[in-house]
N, CA, C and O atoms as CSV, one atom per row, in Angstrom:
chain,resi,resn,atom,element,x,y,z
A,1,MET,N,N,-15.230,-15.975,1.323
A,1,MET,CA,C,-13.990,-15.541,0.692
A,1,MET,C,C,-13.319,-14.540,1.635
A,1,MET,O,O,-13.974,-13.647,2.173
A,2,ASN,N,N,-12.011,-14.697,1.828
A,2,ASN,CA,C,-11.303,-13.762,2.695
A,2,ASN,C,C,-10.807,-12.554,1.890
A,2,ASN,O,O,-10.851,-12.539,0.660
A,3,LYS,N,N,-10.330,-11.535,2.633
A,3,LYS,CA,C,-9.910,-10.291,1.976
A,3,LYS,C,C,-8.731,-10.501,1.033
A,3,LYS,O,O,-8.662,-9.873,-0.023
A,4,GLN,N,N,-7.811,-11.374,1.406
A,4,GLN,CA,C,-6.638,-11.594,0.553
A,4,GLN,C,C,-7.048,-12.195,-0.795
A,4,GLN,O,O,-6.564,-11.765,-1.841
A,5,ALA,N,N,-7.934,-13.183,-0.768
A,5,ALA,CA,C,-8.397,-13.796,-2.019
A,5,ALA,C,C,-9.146,-12.775,-2.871
A,5,ALA,O,O,-8.968,-12.726,-4.088
A,6,LEU,N,N,-9.978,-11.963,-2.232
A,6,LEU,CA,C,-10.721,-10.939,-2.960
A,6,LEU,C,C,-9.765,-9.885,-3.527
A,6,LEU,O,O,-9.944,-9.430,-4.657
A,7,THR,N,N,-8.767,-9.502,-2.757
A,7,THR,CA,C,-7.762,-8.549,-3.235
A,7,THR,C,C,-7.079,-9.076,-4.483
A,7,THR,O,O,-6.892,-8.337,-5.450
A,8,GLU,N,N,-6.708,-10.334,-4.470
A,8,GLU,CA,C,-6.043,-10.939,-5.633
A,8,GLU,C,C,-6.945,-10.942,-6.855
A,8,GLU,O,O,-6.483,-10.677,-7.965
A,9,ILE,N,N,-8.227,-11.237,-6.665
A,9,ILE,CA,C,-9.174,-11.223,-7.788
A,9,ILE,C,C,-9.304,-9.812,-8.350
A,9,ILE,O,O,-9.255,-9.618,-9.565
A,10,ILE,N,N,-9.471,-8.825,-7.469
A,10,ILE,CA,C,-9.636,-7.444,-7.926
A,10,ILE,C,C,-8.397,-6.964,-8.682
A,10,ILE,O,O,-8.518,-6.370,-9.754
A,11,ILE,N,N,-7.220,-7.213,-8.138
A,11,ILE,CA,C,-5.998,-6.774,-8.815
A,11,ILE,C,C,-5.827,-7.490,-10.145
A,11,ILE,O,O,-5.366,-6.890,-11.116
A,12,SER,N,N,-6.190,-8.755,-10.199
A,12,SER,CA,C,-6.124,-9.502,-11.462
A,12,SER,C,C,-7.024,-8.860,-12.521
A,12,SER,O,O,-6.626,-8.720,-13.677
A,13,LYS,N,N,-8.229,-8.475,-12.122
A,13,LYS,CA,C,-9.153,-7.828,-13.064
A,13,LYS,C,C,-8.646,-6.449,-13.463
A,13,LYS,O,O,-8.838,-6.023,-14.602
A,14,MET,N,N,-8.003,-5.752,-12.541
A,14,MET,CA,C,-7.423,-4.455,-12.870
A,14,MET,C,C,-6.311,-4.629,-13.898
A,14,MET,O,O,-6.190,-3.829,-14.826
A,15,GLU,N,N,-5.503,-5.666,-13.736
A,15,GLU,CA,C,-4.436,-5.943,-14.711
A,15,GLU,C,C,-5.023,-6.253,-16.085
A,15,GLU,O,O,-4.522,-5.769,-17.099
A,16,GLU,N,N,-6.091,-7.064,-16.118
A,16,GLU,CA,C,-6.747,-7.390,-17.391
A,16,GLU,C,C,-7.294,-6.139,-18.066
A,16,GLU,O,O,-7.158,-5.970,-19.277
A,17,ALA,N,N,-7.913,-5.266,-17.279
A,17,ALA,CA,C,-8.475,-4.037,-17.843
A,17,ALA,C,C,-7.377,-3.142,-18.395
A,17,ALA,O,O,-7.560,-2.506,-19.433
A,18,CYS,N,N,-6.246,-3.087,-17.718
A,18,CYS,CA,C,-5.117,-2.291,-18.220
A,18,CYS,C,C,-4.619,-2.852,-19.546
A,18,CYS,O,O,-4.367,-2.096,-20.484
A,19,LEU,N,N,-4.477,-4.153,-19.629
A,19,LEU,CA,C,-4.017,-4.771,-20.876
A,19,LEU,C,C,-4.970,-4.461,-22.025
A,19,LEU,O,O,-4.536,-4.169,-23.140
A,20,ALA,N,N,-6.259,-4.527,-21.749
A,20,ALA,CA,C,-7.256,-4.271,-22.791
A,20,ALA,C,C,-7.279,-2.801,-23.201
A,20,ALA,O,O,-7.732,-2.459,-24.293
A,21,ASN,N,N,-6.788,-1.940,-22.319
A,21,ASN,CA,C,-6.842,-0.498,-22.545
A,21,ASN,C,C,-5.483,0.091,-22.908
A,21,ASN,O,O,-5.321,1.311,-22.943
A,22,ASP,N,N,-4.509,-0.772,-23.177
A,22,ASP,CA,C,-3.147,-0.333,-23.491
A,22,ASP,C,C,-2.575,0.623,-22.453
A,22,ASP,O,O,-1.909,1.602,-22.790
A,23,SER,N,N,-2.844,0.324,-21.190
A,23,SER,CA,C,-2.254,1.103,-20.106
A,23,SER,C,C,-1.517,0.141,-19.188
A,23,SER,O,O,-1.540,-1.070,-19.408
A,24,GLN,N,N,-0.872,0.665,-18.173
A,24,GLN,CA,C,-0.097,-0.186,-17.283
A,24,GLN,C,C,-0.492,0.083,-15.841
A,24,GLN,O,O,-0.528,1.229,-15.393
A,25,LEU,N,N,-0.787,-0.992,-15.123
A,25,LEU,CA,C,-1.121,-0.904,-13.712
A,25,LEU,C,C,0.155,-0.665,-12.914
A,25,LEU,O,O,1.194,-1.255,-13.208
A,26,ILE,N,N,0.077,0.196,-11.907
A,26,ILE,CA,C,1.256,0.426,-11.078
A,26,ILE,C,C,1.611,-0.857,-10.330
A,26,ILE,O,O,0.768,-1.734,-10.145
A,27,GLU,N,N,2.857,-0.954,-9.906
A,27,GLU,CA,C,3.354,-2.190,-9.297
A,27,GLU,C,C,2.850,-2.433,-7.893
A,27,GLU,O,O,2.427,-3.548,-7.588
A,28,ASP,N,N,2.876,-1.434,-7.025
A,28,ASP,CA,C,2.581,-1.652,-5.619
A,28,ASP,C,C,1.254,-1.019,-5.238
A,28,ASP,O,O,1.200,0.144,-4.839
A,29,ILE,N,N,0.194,-1.787,-5.364
A,29,ILE,CA,C,-1.116,-1.291,-4.955
A,29,ILE,C,C,-1.321,-1.698,-3.500
A,29,ILE,O,O,-1.210,-2.873,-3.149
A,30,ASN,N,N,-1.622,-0.709,-2.659
A,30,ASN,CA,C,-1.900,-0.989,-1.255
A,30,ASN,C,C,-3.184,-0.272,-0.863
A,30,ASN,O,O,-3.817,0.369,-1.701
A,31,ASP,N,N,-3.571,-0.377,0.403
A,31,ASP,CA,C,-4.843,0.189,0.854
A,31,ASP,C,C,-4.973,1.682,0.559
A,31,ASP,O,O,-6.059,2.158,0.228
A,32,GLU,N,N,-3.880,2.414,0.678
A,32,GLU,CA,C,-3.939,3.866,0.494
A,32,GLU,C,C,-3.796,4.310,-0.955
A,32,GLU,O,O,-3.932,5.499,-1.245
A,33,THR,N,N,-3.530,3.403,-1.857
A,33,THR,CA,C,-3.359,3.769,-3.265
A,33,THR,C,C,-4.635,4.426,-3.786
A,33,THR,O,O,-5.721,3.850,-3.724
A,34,GLN,N,N,-4.477,5.637,-4.296
A,34,GLN,CA,C,-5.611,6.344,-4.881
A,34,GLN,C,C,-5.993,5.661,-6.191
A,34,GLN,O,O,-5.128,5.374,-7.018
A,35,LEU,N,N,-7.273,5.404,-6.381
A,35,LEU,CA,C,-7.718,4.648,-7.560
A,35,LEU,C,C,-7.303,5.318,-8.862
A,35,LEU,O,O,-6.939,4.635,-9.819
A,36,MET,N,N,-7.351,6.633,-8.909
A,36,MET,CA,C,-7.012,7.323,-10.145
A,36,MET,C,C,-5.500,7.373,-10.404
A,36,MET,O,O,-5.055,7.901,-11.423
A,37,GLU,N,N,-4.717,6.818,-9.471
A,37,GLU,CA,C,-3.266,6.752,-9.646
A,37,GLU,C,C,-2.796,5.330,-9.927
A,37,GLU,O,O,-1.594,5.063,-9.892
A,38,THR,N,N,-3.719,4.414,-10.204
A,38,THR,CA,C,-3.372,3.004,-10.422
A,38,THR,C,C,-2.949,2.710,-11.853
A,38,THR,O,O,-2.328,1.683,-12.125
A,39,GLY,N,N,-3.285,3.609,-12.762
A,39,GLY,CA,C,-3.031,3.365,-14.177
A,39,GLY,C,C,-4.330,3.179,-14.947
A,39,GLY,O,O,-4.329,3.109,-16.176
A,40,LEU,N,N,-5.448,3.100,-14.212
A,40,LEU,CA,C,-6.768,2.985,-14.836
A,40,LEU,C,C,-7.498,4.315,-14.749
A,40,LEU,O,O,-7.381,5.040,-13.761
A,41,ASP,N,N,-8.252,4.627,-15.796
A,41,ASP,CA,C,-9.112,5.803,-15.752
A,41,ASP,C,C,-10.525,5.341,-15.384
A,41,ASP,O,O,-10.730,4.169,-15.071
A,42,SER,N,N,-11.490,6.246,-15.421
A,42,SER,CA,C,-12.856,5.885,-15.016
A,42,SER,C,C,-13.457,4.813,-15.924
A,42,SER,O,O,-14.195,3.950,-15.448
A,43,LEU,N,N,-13.154,4.854,-17.219
A,43,LEU,CA,C,-13.629,3.809,-18.125
A,43,LEU,C,C,-12.992,2.470,-17.760
A,43,LEU,O,O,-13.658,1.435,-17.789
A,44,GLY,N,N,-11.721,2.488,-17.421
A,44,GLY,CA,C,-11.035,1.272,-17.006
A,44,GLY,C,C,-11.675,0.667,-15.775
A,44,GLY,O,O,-11.814,-0.552,-15.682
A,45,PHE,N,N,-12.068,1.513,-14.820
A,45,PHE,CA,C,-12.725,0.987,-13.627
A,45,PHE,C,C,-14.119,0.460,-13.934
A,45,PHE,O,O,-14.571,-0.489,-13.295
A,46,ALA,N,N,-14.801,1.054,-14.891
A,46,ALA,CA,C,-16.098,0.515,-15.305
A,46,ALA,C,C,-15.915,-0.893,-15.861
A,46,ALA,O,O,-16.730,-1.778,-15.601
A,47,VAL,N,N,-14.852,-1.095,-16.621
A,47,VAL,CA,C,-14.540,-2.423,-17.156
A,47,VAL,C,C,-14.239,-3.392,-16.012
A,47,VAL,O,O,-14.691,-4.537,-16.029
A,48,VAL,N,N,-13.478,-2.932,-15.023
A,48,VAL,CA,C,-13.162,-3.775,-13.862
A,48,VAL,C,C,-14.441,-4.191,-13.148
A,48,VAL,O,O,-14.593,-5.357,-12.784
A,49,VAL,N,N,-15.351,-3.262,-12.946
A,49,VAL,CA,C,-16.616,-3.567,-12.261
A,49,VAL,C,C,-17.409,-4.621,-13.037
A,49,VAL,O,O,-17.990,-5.525,-12.436
A,50,VAL,N,N,-17.436,-4.510,-14.353
A,50,VAL,CA,C,-18.138,-5.502,-15.173
A,50,VAL,C,C,-17.460,-6.867,-15.055
A,50,VAL,O,O,-18.137,-7.886,-14.918
A,51,MET,N,N,-16.136,-6.891,-15.108
A,51,MET,CA,C,-15.416,-8.171,-14.988
A,51,MET,C,C,-15.612,-8.791,-13.604
A,51,MET,O,O,-15.729,-10.010,-13.474
A,52,LEU,N,N,-15.647,-7.947,-12.578
A,52,LEU,CA,C,-15.881,-8.467,-11.231
A,52,LEU,C,C,-17.304,-9.004,-11.089
A,52,LEU,O,O,-17.533,-9.995,-10.395
A,53,GLU,N,N,-18.244,-8.353,-11.740
A,53,GLU,CA,C,-19.626,-8.861,-11.709
A,53,GLU,C,C,-19.696,-10.246,-12.351
A,53,GLU,O,O,-20.381,-11.134,-11.843
A,54,GLU,N,N,-18.992,-10.428,-13.462
A,54,GLU,CA,C,-18.969,-11.740,-14.113
A,54,GLU,C,C,-18.314,-12.782,-13.223
A,54,GLU,O,O,-18.761,-13.928,-13.177
A,55,GLU,N,N,-17.258,-12.398,-12.514
A,55,GLU,CA,C,-16.507,-13.320,-11.650
A,55,GLU,C,C,-17.244,-13.622,-10.344
A,55,GLU,O,O,-17.312,-14.774,-9.914
A,56,LEU,N,N,-17.795,-12.579,-9.716
A,56,LEU,CA,C,-18.363,-12.718,-8.377
A,56,LEU,C,C,-19.884,-12.875,-8.368
A,56,LEU,O,O,-20.463,-13.339,-7.386
A,57,GLY,N,N,-20.522,-12.484,-9.471
A,57,GLY,CA,C,-21.969,-12.639,-9.562
A,57,GLY,C,C,-22.773,-11.465,-9.024
A,57,GLY,O,O,-23.986,-11.580,-8.849
A,58,PHE,N,N,-22.123,-10.343,-8.759
A,58,PHE,CA,C,-22.860,-9.172,-8.294
A,58,PHE,C,C,-22.086,-7.894,-8.604
A,58,PHE,O,O,-20.872,-7.909,-8.806
A,59,ASP,N,N,-22.831,-6.790,-8.634
A,59,ASP,CA,C,-22.259,-5.457,-8.794
A,59,ASP,C,C,-22.756,-4.629,-7.613
A,59,ASP,O,O,-23.899,-4.173,-7.618
A,60,PRO,N,N,-21.909,-4.430,-6.597
A,60,PRO,CA,C,-22.379,-3.715,-5.404
A,60,PRO,C,C,-22.774,-2.269,-5.681
A,60,PRO,O,O,-23.565,-1.691,-4.936
A,61,PHE,N,N,-22.235,-1.682,-6.739
A,61,PHE,CA,C,-22.584,-0.306,-7.071
A,61,PHE,C,C,-24.009,-0.231,-7.622
A,61,PHE,O,O,-24.751,0.696,-7.297
A,62,ALA,N,N,-24.391,-1.190,-8.445
A,62,ALA,CA,C,-25.747,-1.222,-9.015
A,62,ALA,C,C,-26.778,-1.641,-7.975
A,62,ALA,O,O,-27.933,-1.222,-8.036
A,63,GLU,N,N,-26.362,-2.465,-7.024
A,63,GLU,CA,C,-27.297,-2.980,-6.018
A,63,GLU,C,C,-27.469,-2.050,-4.829
A,63,GLU,O,O,-28.351,-2.277,-4.001
A,64,SER,N,N,-26.658,-1.019,-4.720
A,64,SER,CA,C,-26.727,-0.101,-3.593
A,64,SER,C,C,-27.733,1.011,-3.860
A,64,SER,O,O,-27.898,1.467,-4.992
A,65,ASP,N,N,-28.394,1.432,-2.798
A,65,ASP,CA,C,-29.309,2.567,-2.899
A,65,ASP,C,C,-28.550,3.894,-2.860
A,65,ASP,O,O,-29.085,4.937,-3.235
A,66,GLU,N,N,-27.301,3.840,-2.404
A,66,GLU,CA,C,-26.474,5.026,-2.300
A,66,GLU,C,C,-25.556,5.149,-3.509
A,66,GLU,O,O,-25.222,4.152,-4.149
A,67,ILE,N,N,-25.159,6.355,-3.811
A,67,ILE,CA,C,-24.128,6.572,-4.825
A,67,ILE,C,C,-22.791,6.481,-4.099
A,67,ILE,O,O,-22.560,7.189,-3.118
A,68,ILE,N,N,-21.919,5.614,-4.580
A,68,ILE,CA,C,-20.658,5.353,-3.899
A,68,ILE,C,C,-19.503,5.744,-4.813
A,68,ILE,O,O,-19.457,5.356,-5.980
A,69,TYR,N,N,-18.576,6.516,-4.265
A,69,TYR,CA,C,-17.385,6.914,-5.004
A,69,TYR,C,C,-16.136,6.576,-4.183
A,69,TYR,O,O,-15.630,7.427,-3.451
A,70,PRO,N,N,-15.640,5.350,-4.297
A,70,PRO,CA,C,-14.431,5.016,-3.546
A,70,PRO,C,C,-13.241,5.815,-4.083
A,70,PRO,O,O,-13.109,6.021,-5.290
A,71,GLU,N,N,-12.385,6.258,-3.171
A,71,GLU,CA,C,-11.222,7.044,-3.581
A,71,GLU,C,C,-9.944,6.225,-3.586
A,71,GLU,O,O,-9.064,6.450,-4.417
A,72,ASN,N,N,-9.834,5.272,-2.660
A,72,ASN,CA,C,-8.605,4.486,-2.612
A,72,ASN,C,C,-8.917,2.986,-2.706
A,72,ASN,O,O,-10.078,2.579,-2.665
A,73,PHE,N,N,-7.876,2.187,-2.830
A,73,PHE,CA,C,-8.063,0.757,-3.034
A,73,PHE,C,C,-8.785,0.117,-1.865
A,73,PHE,O,O,-9.619,-0.766,-2.068
A,74,SER,N,N,-8.484,0.539,-0.645
A,74,SER,CA,C,-9.143,-0.032,0.529
A,74,SER,C,C,-10.656,0.175,0.468
A,74,SER,O,O,-11.418,-0.751,0.749
A,75,GLU,N,N,-11.089,1.360,0.109
A,75,GLU,CA,C,-12.523,1.629,-0.004
A,75,GLU,C,C,-13.158,0.762,-1.082
A,75,GLU,O,O,-14.244,0.218,-0.882
A,76,PHE,N,N,-12.492,0.630,-2.220
A,76,PHE,CA,C,-13.000,-0.195,-3.319
A,76,PHE,C,C,-13.123,-1.652,-2.872
A,76,PHE,O,O,-14.150,-2.292,-3.099
A,77,LEU,N,N,-12.069,-2.171,-2.237
A,77,LEU,CA,C,-12.070,-3.541,-1.742
A,77,LEU,C,C,-13.199,-3.761,-0.747
A,77,LEU,O,O,-13.917,-4.757,-0.835
A,78,HIS,N,N,-13.364,-2.840,0.199
A,78,HIS,CA,C,-14.371,-3.021,1.241
A,78,HIS,C,C,-15.796,-2.957,0.711
A,78,HIS,O,O,-16.691,-3.568,1.295
A,79,ILE,N,N,-16.026,-2.248,-0.361
A,79,ILE,CA,C,-17.365,-2.250,-0.969
A,79,ILE,C,C,-17.718,-3.676,-1.389
A,79,ILE,O,O,-18.831,-4.142,-1.147
A,80,TYR,N,N,-16.774,-4.358,-2.013
A,80,TYR,CA,C,-17.005,-5.742,-2.438
A,80,TYR,C,C,-17.022,-6.696,-1.250
A,80,TYR,O,O,-17.895,-7.560,-1.160
A,81,TYR,N,N,-16.076,-6.546,-0.349
A,81,TYR,CA,C,-15.969,-7.449,0.799
A,81,TYR,C,C,-17.210,-7.341,1.687
A,81,TYR,O,O,-17.764,-8.355,2.109
A,82,ASP,N,N,-17.639,-6.125,1.965
A,82,ASP,CA,C,-18.836,-5.937,2.796
A,82,ASP,C,C,-20.066,-6.521,2.124
A,82,ASP,O,O,-20.916,-7.110,2.792
A,83,HIS,N,N,-20.171,-6.365,0.808
A,83,HIS,CA,C,-21.317,-6.927,0.089
A,83,HIS,C,C,-21.328,-8.450,0.165
A,83,HIS,O,O,-22.385,-9.060,0.328
A,84,LEU,N,N,-20.150,-9.061,0.048
A,84,LEU,CA,C,-20.048,-10.512,0.170
A,84,LEU,C,C,-20.516,-10.991,1.533
A,84,LEU,O,O,-21.161,-12.034,1.636
A,85,ASN,N,N,-20.201,-10.245,2.570
A,85,ASN,CA,C,-20.561,-10.649,3.919
A,85,ASN,C,C,-22.009,-10.352,4.270
A,85,ASN,O,O,-22.515,-10.858,5.272
A,86,GLU,N,N,-22.684,-9.542,3.466
A,86,GLU,CA,C,-24.107,-9.262,3.681
A,86,GLU,C,C,-24.987,-10.384,3.170
A,86,GLU,O,O,-26.133,-10.517,3.600
A,87,LYS,N,N,-24.467,-11.199,2.254
A,87,LYS,CA,C,-25.278,-12.259,1.641
A,87,LYS,C,C,-25.471,-13.405,2.588
A,87,LYS,O,O,-26.127,-14.387,2.243
């Protein structure tokens, strides 16, 4: 899977989580977008991680030995992208 396809999946799940949480995702998410400024709170991101696990078949946060706290969209994307390329 390439980065663009993965980006589309992640943003789609973020939109779904916002709808379920009665919040609104910002329009222009780019690499530098701070995660806490997207319209999702920490619970919303937990929902996104669960939805991505269902879609992709893994949770890189649960499978990592390190505690990871991505701050921006690029970091979040690369956690998933790097995990995909490790398999």
